[in-house]
N, C-alpha and C positions, 0 to 999 in steps of 0.2 A: 696343330691347328688346322681346322676344317674350313674350307671356302664355301660351305653350303652342301645341300644334298646332291648326290650324283644323279645326273640325268639317266633315266632308264634307257638302256641301249641293247639292242638285240645284235649279237654278232652275226655276220653274214659272210658265207663262202661266195665269193665272185668267181664263177667259172668261165673262162674264155674258151670260146669254141671257134675253130677255123683252121684253115690250112696255112702253111708257111706263107709269109709275105703279105697277109691280109691286114696287119697292124695290131696283132694281139699284144705284143710286148710294149708297143707304144701305148696302147690303152691301159695295160696293167700298170706301167710306170705312172701315168697320169691318176689312175684311180688309187694307187698307193699313196700318192702325194696328197691327193684331195681328202682321202678318208683316213689317212695315218694307218694304213693296213699293211700287214706283212705281204709282201710279193714273193711267189715261189715260181720260179721260171727254170725248168730243167736245163735248157741249152746253156744257161750261165753257170751251171755246174758240170755238165757233161764235158764241154769242150776243154776247160782248164784242167779238170781232173783226168780225163781219158783221151783228149785230143779228137774225139769224133762224137757225133750225135747219138749213135746207137751202141757201139761197143760191145757186141755179142751178148745182148740181153741185160747188160748192166743198166741201161736206161730204165727197165722195168723195175729193177731193185732201187734205183735212186728215186723214181717217182713214187714207189711205196713208202720210202722214208719221208719224202716231202708231204705226202698226204697224212702220214702219222703226225708230223709236225703242225700240219693245218688242223687236224682234229684236236691236238693239245692246245694250240693257240685259241681256237674257237671256244674250247671248254673254259679258258681262262677268261673269256668275254671279250676277246678282241676279234677283229675281222681279218679275213685272209683272201688273197687273190691268187687263184690257181691258173697259171697260164701254161697249160699243157696242150691245148688244141682239142683234145678229147674227140676223136673222129668217129667214134661209135656210140650209139645210144646206150648200149650196155655199160660202157664206162661212165657215162654221164648219170645214168640211173644209180650206179654204185657210189659215185661221189655225192649224189643227193642223199644217199642213205648214211654216208659218213657224217655229213653235215647234220642230218636229223639226229643222228647218235650223239652228236655234241650239242644238241638243243639249239642249233643255229638255223638261220634262214639261208636259202641259196638264191642267187641271181645268175641266170644265164646270160652271157654277152656273146651274141653270135655275130661273127664278122664275115664279110664276104666281098670279093671284088671281081670284076670280070677277069677271066683267066689270063689273058694276055697281060694285063696291068700286074696281076699278081706275080706272074713269072718274072716280068721286068723289075719289079721291086725286090724279089729275092736275088736276082743277079746284081742289082745295084748295091744291096746290102752286103753281098759277099765282097764285092769290088772295094767298097768303102770301109767296111768294118767287120773283117773276116773272124775276129775273135768272138763275135756274137752269134754267128751262124755257121752254116756248112754249105758246100757247093751242091748245086742240084742241077743235073743235066736234064734234057727233055724226057728221057725214059723215067727218071725219078719224079719229075713233075706228073707225068702220066700215072705213075704207080700211086702217088698220094692223093691224086684227084679221084682215082678209081676206089681207093680205100675209104674215102671220106662219106660219111652217112649224115647228111644234114639233119638237124633236129626236125621232127614232124610237128604239125600243129598240135597233136595230141601231147607230145612231150613238151612243148613249150607252155601249154596251159595246164599242165598236170598239178593237181593239188595233192596227189597221193601216188605213192610208188606202185608201179605194176607188180605182178608176181615176178620173181626172179627167173632166170632161165632154168629149163628142166633139169632136174638133178642137184638144184641148189636150194637149201632150206630158206635162205634169205640173201638179200644183196651184199650184206656185209661179208658173208662167207665167200661169195663170188669174188668180191673185191680183194680179199686176202689171197685168193688163188691167182688172180690177175695181175696183182702187184706183190710178189712173194715176200717182200720185206715188210708189208703192212701187217700189223697184228689182226687176228680175227676177232674184232670187236664183238661179234655176234656170240661168242662163247662167254663174254663177260657181261652181256645185257641182262 
């Protein structure tokens, strides 16, 4: 029995961008609840499975599998929230390409806080809920801050993907190299 025509719905990949402690996972949880979307948060997998956030490159493998899941969910018509942080523009462009390959929209959610507040929040989270995070000392905070490439106005307003980095035929090929467990969707296009 049908309850009437289905509403037209464009699946969306919500990409959360920001450093640890800025509220990405809190926003991801809220978005998942409000939009009934699948939420993919690597820390919630890494810590229980491997006991640490990085684990000798395993995080890249896990993120690749989560991006594959995101692609498949988007293709099925549902929306996904990718709570990775995505510190580099190249990663964000590649994830846009994955969303496009799945015929989905993409929405960037860029979060930031003053540095002192961000550090205090990561320390408080470690003290109150260590199963959801990992400890960060001052050197680690400095390292992640230096590695973060905030989205440029061009990236935020982009309607089209730029050319991939030199040596890559497309962003999908770049993505499958960046995340080794992600299939090379470009060969199936």
